[in-house]
N, C-alpha and C positions, 0 to 999 in steps of 0.2 A: 392486633392493629397491623393493616397493609403494610411490608416492608419493602417492595417494590413496585414499580409501575404495573407490572404483570398482576400482582395482589390486588392493586387499587382497581384495575379493570373488572377483576372477579368480583370484587367488592361492589361495585356500581352495577354489575350485572345481576347479582344478588338482590340488591335493593330495590332496582326499578328498571327492567331491562327495555321498557318501551320509551323511557324519555329519552328526549333529543342528548345524543352525545356531541356532535358537532355540525355545523352549519356553515358552508363554505360557497363565498361569492368571488366570482371573477369578473371585475367591472370592465376588462377588456372584451369580454366575450358575452355577458349577460348570464353568465352560467350562475345558478343557485342549486347546492344539495344539500339534502340534511339527511343525515343518519342517526337512527336511534342506538343506543348501546349496543342492542342485541345485533343490529345489522353492521354496526362497526366491529364487533366480536367476531362474526362471520367473514367479514374480510382478512381481520388479522388471523384467524384460523386457517382462510384458504392460502393465505400469502406464507404463513409458516410450513404449511405442508408443501408447498411449493419449493419453498427452501431448502428442505430437508430432502425432499422426494425425488425433486429435479436437479438440484445443484449440490447435494450430498454436503449442505452446510453443517458445521461442527462448532460446538461450543467453543468460544475464543476466537473465531474466525472474525476478521474485520471487515464490515461492509462499509462503503462510502457513499453516502448519499447525494447526489448532486441534484439536489431538488429543493423547490422553493416551500415555502409556506403551504401547503395543500392537503387536504384531507388524507390523499394518498399517502402522504410523507408521514403523517400519523399512524396510519395502518402499517407501514414499513418499520416504524421506530419499534411498535409493540410486538410485530412479529419477528422481529430481529431479536428482542428481549426475551421473547417466549423460548427462544431456541439458545440464548445464552450468548450471542453474538454481540461484537463490539461495534457501535454504530459511530461513525463520523462524518461531519458536514465540512470540515475544513481540513481534512487529510489528504495526503497523496494519492490519488487511485493508482499508481504504480507501485504502492506499497500494498494496498488492499486485497483481500481473497476475493471478493466480489464488488462490483460497482452497479449503483442503480442510479441511472440517468434520465433526466428530463429531456426534452427535443434539443433544446439550446445549448449543451453541453456534452453532445456525443463525442467531439473530437477529443476533449480532455478526457473522456470515458475509456476511450480507445486504448489508453497508457495502461490500464488493468490489465496483468497478465492471467488473471481468474476469468470468472464468468461475469458477463456483462448483461443488465437488464435494462431494457430502455421502457419510459413510461411516456405515452403520447401526452397525457394529461389533459385529455379532451373531454367534453361533457359525458356526464354519466360513466365515466371509466373507459371511455372508447379506446380502440385499438389504432396503429397507426394505419393508413391506406396500404403502406408496403413496409415490412419491419426493416429497418435500418441493418445495412450489412453489419454482420459480427456481432449481433445483440440479439437477445430473445426478447419478443415484444410480450411484455407482463400481460396486458391485457389479453391477449391472445390463449393465454396458458393457464390463468389463475381461476377462470370459472370452473374448470375440471376437478378442481380439488376439493377435498373434504370441508365440511365448515364446523368441525370439531377437530381439536388439536391436543394431544397429548405428546408432551417430549418424551424422548428415549430416557434423557436423563433430566431432571428437574433442574435449572439455574438456580443458583444460590445468592442471597443477599449480597454477601462479599464480592461475588465475580465481576471482573469489571464488565461495563454497560456502554459507555459512553466515552468519548475523546471530544474535547472542547476546549478550546484557547488553551492549549498546551497542558491540561490536564486529563487525568483518567478518573473517571467515577466509577463507583460502584452500582449495581441495581439499587442498594439502599441508598447510597450518596444521591442518585437520581431522584428517587422519592422523596427523600429530604429536600431537595431543591423546590419540589413542587410543594409540599409541606410547609416551606418557610414563605413562599410566596403567597400561598393562600392565607396564612396566618397574617402576614402584611399587609396584605389588601383587606383582610376581614371578611373573606369568601363565606358564605353560609349558604343553606339551602334557599332556593328564589333567587340566587345571581345568577348572572350570565356576562361573561368575559368576551369581548372584543378585541381582536390582535390584527395588526397588519404588518407586523415585523417579521423578519425571514428567520427561520429555524437555525440559521448558522449564527446567530447571535443567541447568547445566553438570555438575554430578556425577552426575546421571541419565543425560544422554546419554553421557558416557565410560562408565559402568557398564552401560547397559544395550544400548550398540551398539558406541561407538568401541574399548573397550580388548578387547572379546572378539574384533572384527573384527580388530583389529591383531595379536592374538596366535593367531589362528585357534582359538579355544576356545568353546564352547557358551555360551549365555546363556539364565537361566531370567527371565522376566519376570512380575511379579506385580502385578495389577491389584486394588485393593480388599483388598488382603493382611489376612488372618484371622492375627494374631500365633499365635493359639493352636495353628496347622496350622505354622508354620515351622519347626519341628525335625523335624517330620515329612516336611516336603519338601525340606529341605535332605539328609537320609538317602536318601530315595528318588530324587532326581534326581542324588547325588553331588556335591553343590556344595561348592565348596571356598573360594569367597570371598563374603560376604553384604554387600551395600551397601543397607542401609534407611532411611540417614541421610545427609546431605550430608559429614557428617564421618568416615564409615565408609571 
């Protein structure tokens, strides 16, 4: 049985690499992106290689993710866990080894004394017109890295992986969070989850990544959700589970 989120991704890749892994909507821009398991895995590998080769990220390093619920946030989480990094959404960037920021949180991210990476969060993973001062533009650098990643030291299931709501979870406990949510919601083959919650909340992370990953079902992420379009989207994407509030 897969024991970590990285194991779960490997399992999904082996089972059906062509199936959809994540579909992302931004109703403020009209963007829609769909990634298969194989394409998502390539992004994860490129990002993990970028972290190791360009930033010398080491197991146990803390990476603060100042990012919304987004397909690139999913990528960054799996890349961090592939290296054995500890990810946090609500930690202090000043205490992190690396910070990854969207365009709206650059001032806060500048308090990080370590490496600073900026994501433009533009359609199709586009780069900034001009990279923000003091930051590496992720989109400008990631494409040149390999789409296969082999860690120097494989992270273990008992290694810390996530800081959330004052708790530090191991990689196994993160996977267990997804397994528990998938079981609670009765997710099986043929299901598809839709979520509009931020990953900074445990419920959003479970719905937007961990439960679909554990159950090997696709997820539809909606940023700036237009509630008037929700019913049409549920039908168009064949959604069977909707999570738009933490109580859902």
